[in-house]
N, C-alpha and C positions, 0 to 999 in steps of 0.2 A: 337971608343966606342965599347962596347960589345953588340953583337947581341943576343937578347933573342929569340932563335928559338921556345922554348916551348910556348911563348906568342903569336907569330904571326902564328904558325902552326895550331892553333885551328880553326876548321871550324865554320863559322858563324851559328847562330841558330835563329830561329824565334819563338815567342810565339803567338799562336792563341787563342782567347777567343770566346767561343760560349755561346749565351744566350739560355739556355734550359728552356722551359716552359712546364707545364703539358698540356695534351690535353684539349681543351676547354677553356683554360685560355690565354688571350691575353697578349702579352708583353706590357710594358708601352708605347712604341712608337706606337703600334697598337691601344691601347686604345685611345691614343691621336688623332690618325687619324680617329678612329671611331666616335669621337664626332663631327668631322667636315665633316664626310662622309654623303652626302645627302641620300644615299640608306639606311644606318643604321638608320638615323633619321626617314625615312618613315616607316621602319619595326617597330621601337619602337612606333611610333604614332599609327600604325595599331593595335599593340598588346594592347595598352592602350585603344583604342576605342572599341576593341572587348570585353575587360573585363568590360568596362562601360556598353556596350550594354547588356551583360549577367546579370549584377546587375539590370539594369533597367527592363529587362524582368522578372526577379524574383520578383521584387517589384510590377510590374503590375499584375502578377499572384496572389500574396498575397492579393493585394487590391481587385482583382476581387472575390477571394474566400471569403474575409471578407464582401464584398458587398452582395454576395449570402446569407451568413449567416444572415446578417442584415434583409433580407426580409423574413426569416423564422419566424414563430410564436414562442413565448417562450414556453418552455416545461411545461407540466403540472406536478403537484405533486400528487403522488398516495395518496389515502385516508389512514388515519391512521388505524391501526389494533385495533379492540375493543375486549374486553373479553366478551364472551357469557356465558361460564360456566367453572368452575374449580372444579375438584374432586381430590381425592388422587392420581389417576393414570393419568388422562387426563386433557388437557386444550383445550377448544373449543374457537376458535377465529372467528371473522367475520369482514366484512368491507362493507361500502356502495358501491353501484354500481356506476360506472362512467357514467355520462349522457352526457358529452360534451368532444370533443377532443380539441387539442391545437389551432385549428382555431375557437374555440367557436361554432362549429357546433353541433347540437343536434344528439346524437346517438340513432337511432330508436331501441327500444327493447334492449338497451345496446350495440348495434353494435357488431362488431367482435373483442371484447377486450379480451385479455388474461391476467389474473392476476397471478403474480408470487410471491409467498410468500417465504421468506427466514427465516429459523429458526436456532437459535444458542442456545445451552444449553441443558437442560434436564439432566437426570441421567447419571453420568459418573462413570465408575467403577475405582475408584482411587486405585492405587497400590503403594507399596513402591518403592521409587526411582523416582516417577513422579514429574516433575516440576509444581508447582501450584502458584497461587496468593492468598494471605491471606489478608482478610479485617479485619479492627479493629472493635471490638464490645465493647460497653460500656453499662452496665446496661441492657443487653439483646437486645440492638438495634445496628444494623449495622451502623457504622459511614459513611456518604456519602464520596465518593472518592475525592470530591473537598476539603474536610478537611483533609483527610488522605488517600493518594493513596494506593492501595493494594501493599503488599510486596512480592517480589519473594522469594520462598522457595522450599524445597524438602521434600517430605514425607519420614520420616525415620521409622515410625511404624504405622501400621493400627490395631486398636483395634476391638474386635469382635462386639462392639456396635456402630461402625462407627466413633467415634472420632479418630483424627489422632495426631501424634506427628510430628512436622515439624521443619526443620532446615533452618534458614534464611541465605541468602548470607552473610550478615554482621549483627553485633549485634545491630546496630541502627535501631529502629523501634518505631513507635508512638503507641505502645500497652501498656497495663497495666500489664505487667508481674512482678512477685516479684523480679526476678533477671534481672536487666536492662543490665547486661554485658553478659548474656547468649544468644547464638544465637539459642537455641532450645526452642520451646514452646510446652508444652504437652496438651493433651486433647482439641485439636482445633475442634470445631464443624463443621460439614459438610457444614452448610449454609454459613460459612465464607470463604469457599474454592471454587475457580473456576480454571479450567485448564489454564495453561500458554498460550497454543496455542489451539484455538478452531475455527473450520471452520464453515462457513455458509452452511446449506443444503437447496437447492432450491426445492420447490414443487409447482406444478400447482394446482390451485383451482378456484372455481367460485367466490363465495362470502362468503364461510365458510370453515373452516378447523379444523380437530380434530387431536391433536398431543399427542401421548403417551409420557408423560414426565418421568414417573417412572415405570419400569417393575413390574409385579405383584409379582414375587418372592422376590424382594427387599422389597416390602410393607409387605410381610408375615414375614420378619425378623425384620422390624422396621416400624410399622404402623404410627408412628408419624413423619416420615421423610417428609420434605418439600423441593421441588425442583423447580427451576425457569427456564425460557427460554426467549430469546429475539426474537422479531418478527419484520420483515421489509417487506414492500410490494412495488412492482413497476408494471407497466402495459406495455403491448405491443399492439400496434394498435391505440394509441391515439395521436401519434406524426407525424411529417413530416420529413422524410418518415415514413411509417407505421412500418418498422422494427426497428425504433429507440426506445429505452426504455425511459420511463418517469423518472422524478426525483423520488428517493426513498422517502417513507414516513418517519415520525419520528420513531425512535426505541422505541418499547413498550416492557416492561418486565412484565410478569405475572408469578404467582407461584401457585403451587398446594396447597391443603388445607389438614390439618391433621385431623385424626379421621375418622368416618364413612362417607360414601358417602351420 
């Protein structure tokens, strides 16, 4: 027969297969052994126990904190601000003196209570381009916000006698304009407008406070102008601990009066 030299002269070869895994990732066989490895089981049980202990400790701390809060007396509510006097330029407010703290203990001579009055409002120098909120007015009366919320708008023109032309963000509004499709309303009275963003100003007082609502030079330009402001009160020194503030009082709104003082 014919001898095939090329066939038998080839050197034998071997194929080696390596199972390469990423660091930290076990091969299937290693994972299988780890399930039955007592040492791995102990480590896993210790980790589970440590996690459960941390959760239990956190829950105990939360419960202890809630228990401490439950033993504290409820906070007091600051007395409501009352209107004492209103003029064209000023609003004078007062409030009754707090006589007892949150523990229902009587405060001798009023105690060391600090009254903090927060005021928001007063005369605002509106300018063209300012964002404002416009309230609806029907028959000379401002419609309560629960029936028609104020509409966001931008002042596009300021007249010399204080009315404003405003442009609403969209044409839909619950007002009584002649052109329902127009987004611009002309001759909007100042009393219908409030700033879109208005911060509270904190002031310290005893039991009375006088707030200048309208500057005098504004009154000289328009003696009939009426401006309002919001008042809120809270106290320091009536709670436990003493540095904790009380609940705020109800918001009260007062306005200046037109005409002579």
